[in-house]
N, C-alpha and C positions, 0 to 999 in steps of 0.2 A: 095259734093253732095248737090244739091239744090232740095228740095222737093216741094217747092211752097205751102206747107201746112200751113195754117194760122188758128189758133184757135181764135175765137172772143168771147168777153164777154161784155155784157152791164153792165156798172158800173155807180156809182154816187159818185162823189168826186171832189176834186180840186188838181191841180198840179202847181208847181212853174215853170213858163216859163222864158224866157229871160227878159221880161219887167215886168211881173206881174203874179199873180195867175190867173189860168183859170179853168173854169168848165170842167170836164172830163166826157164823156158819154160812151166811149167804150175803151176796151183794145184789141189790136191785138197782139197775141203772136205767135212767130215762131222761128224755129231753122235753122240758115242759116249763111252765111258769114257775119261777122260784117262790118260796115262801118268804125268804129274808133278803137274799142278794138283790141289789138294785139293778136288775137286768130284766129285759123283756122275756127272754128265754134263757134257760141254763141247763147244763148237763148236771143232773142230780144223781148222786150215789148214796144210797142208804145201805150201810153195813149193819147187818142185823143178826140177832140170835132169836129166831122165832120161838123156840122152846122156852125162852126166859121172859117172854111177854113183850108188849109194845114199847116199854121203856128201855129195852136192851138194844139200843141202836146208836150209831154215830152217822151223822148225815153231813154231806158237803154239797154246795151248789157252786158250780164253776161256769164262767163264760166259755163259749165254744173254743175261743183261742187258748184259754188257760187249759182246757181239757186236752187239746191237741199237744200243748207243751208238756203236760203231765204224762201223756202216753209216751212221748219221745224220751222223757227223763226216766220213766220206768223201764223202757226197753234198753236204754243205755246202761242203767244201773244193773239190770239183770245180766246183760252181756258181759260187762266188766267184772262183776262179782263172780260170775260163773267161770270166766277165764282165769281169774286169780285163784279161785278155789281149785280148779283143775291143775294149775301150775304148782300150787302148794302140795297137792296130793301126789303129783308126779315126782316132785322133789323128795318127798318123804319115802316113796317106794323105791327110789334109786339111792337114797342116802343112808 
């Protein structure tokens, strides 16, 4: 089943391309037939910089289970990192 549904997010970051690091400005996320991964369907994320042309992209194809695990890992890392940052800032301001 191809839904042609694409979720888009404006992002700010960098990704490692073939030749070098590149600025990334958008993430296109969709669930479809992968190009390379040996899966029937995959969650596909294209991190792109549209202004830099079609070669300015980093793409991943994940199984649904892997995508769910990645979401949990991202949420945990953000929560832990933010908590540690907040603690360090509080310690600096009182010390």
